[in-house]
C-alpha positions as CSV (number, residue, x, y, z in Angstrom):
1,M,13.9,-11.1,16.6
2,I,15.5,-8.0,14.7
3,V,15.2,-8.1,11.3
4,I,16.8,-5.7,8.4
5,I,15.5,-4.9,5.1
6,P,18.0,-3.6,3.4
7,P,17.7,-0.5,1.0
8,G,17.0,-2.0,-2.4
9,S,17.7,-0.4,-5.7
10,F,16.2,2.9,-5.0
11,N,18.7,4.2,-2.3
12,I,15.9,3.8,0.4
13,P,17.2,3.6,4.0
14,P,17.2,0.2,5.4
15,I,14.6,-0.3,7.8
16,V,14.5,-2.4,10.8
17,I,11.3,-4.5,12.2
18,S,11.8,-5.4,15.6
19,N,8.7,-7.9,15.6
20,L,7.3,-9.4,12.5
21,A,4.2,-10.6,14.5
22,D,3.3,-7.1,13.8
23,I,2.3,-7.5,10.2
24,N,-0.7,-9.2,10.0
25,F,-1.3,-10.9,7.1
26,R,-1.7,-14.5,7.5
27,D,-1.7,-15.7,4.1
28,I,1.7,-14.5,2.8
29,G,3.6,-17.4,4.9
30,N,5.8,-19.2,1.9
31,N,5.1,-17.2,-0.6
32,W,7.4,-16.1,-3.1
33,A,6.7,-12.0,-2.5
34,K,6.6,-12.2,1.3
35,T,9.8,-10.1,2.0
36,Y,8.5,-7.5,-0.6
37,I,5.0,-7.5,0.7
38,I,6.7,-6.7,4.1
39,R,8.6,-4.1,2.7
40,L,5.6,-2.3,1.5
41,V,3.6,-2.5,4.6
42,V,7.0,-1.1,7.0
43,R,6.7,2.0,4.6
44,E,2.9,2.1,5.0
45,I,2.6,1.8,1.1
46,V,0.0,-1.1,1.7
47,D,-2.6,-1.4,5.0
48,N,-0.9,-3.7,7.5
49,V,-4.9,-5.9,7.5
50,D,-5.7,-9.8,8.1
51,Y,-5.2,-11.1,4.4
52,Y,-3.2,-9.6,1.7
53,H,-4.3,-12.3,-1.1
54,P,-0.6,-12.3,-2.7
55,D,-2.0,-14.9,-5.7
56,H,-5.0,-12.3,-7.0
57,N,-4.6,-9.4,-9.0
58,L,-4.5,-5.7,-8.3
59,T,-7.6,-4.0,-9.0
60,R,-6.9,-0.6,-10.6
61,A,-8.0,1.1,-7.3
62,E,-5.5,-0.9,-5.2
63,F,-2.7,-0.2,-7.9
64,L,-3.4,3.7,-8.2
65,K,-3.3,3.8,-4.0
66,I,0.1,1.9,-4.0
67,V,1.4,4.3,-6.4
68,I,0.1,7.1,-4.8
69,N,1.4,5.9,-1.2
70,T,4.7,5.9,-2.6
71,T,4.9,9.4,-3.7
72,G,4.2,10.6,-0.3
73,W,1.2,13.0,-1.4
74,A,-0.9,14.0,1.1
75,V,-4.4,12.3,0.2
76,P,-7.3,14.6,0.3
77,T,-10.5,13.4,2.8
78,K,-13.0,16.0,1.7
79,N,-13.6,18.1,-1.3
80,L,-13.0,15.5,-3.6
81,N,-13.1,15.8,-7.5
82,I,-15.0,12.8,-8.8
83,P,-16.0,12.9,-12.5
84,F,-16.9,9.2,-13.1
85,D,-20.1,7.8,-12.7
86,D,-18.9,4.5,-11.6
87,V,-17.3,6.3,-8.4
88,R,-19.2,7.1,-5.3
89,M,-17.7,9.8,-3.0
90,N,-17.8,7.0,-0.1
91,D,-15.7,4.4,-1.8
92,W,-12.8,3.8,-0.4
93,Y,-10.8,4.5,-3.5
94,A,-12.4,7.9,-4.2
95,K,-9.7,10.0,-2.7
96,Y,-7.1,8.4,-4.7
97,I,-9.0,8.7,-7.6
98,S,-9.6,12.8,-6.6
99,L,-5.7,13.0,-6.0
100,A,-4.5,11.3,-9.2
101,L,-6.8,13.8,-11.5
102,A,-5.3,16.7,-9.5
103,K,-2.0,15.8,-10.2
């Protein structure tokens, strides 16, 4: 099955998905945001994992990751600048915080 996602209001080129089975989320079935979630996955703004949890609130870290992933900035993996006591260097979101502080 081929699905074409229209470009939307930001003049982003349309994306053709040849197999929706490649989207791994088990919990977006009939959710109102399914189409939007798939768009985010295809554009690699959110990760394609088993569960999306569409009815949960985003954390600040998840929101920051989404914002940074929309910019196309290269996310650092070393030499991170983390001045916060509640963020450890090995936290998954540390690299996003470091990048946001640098920009």
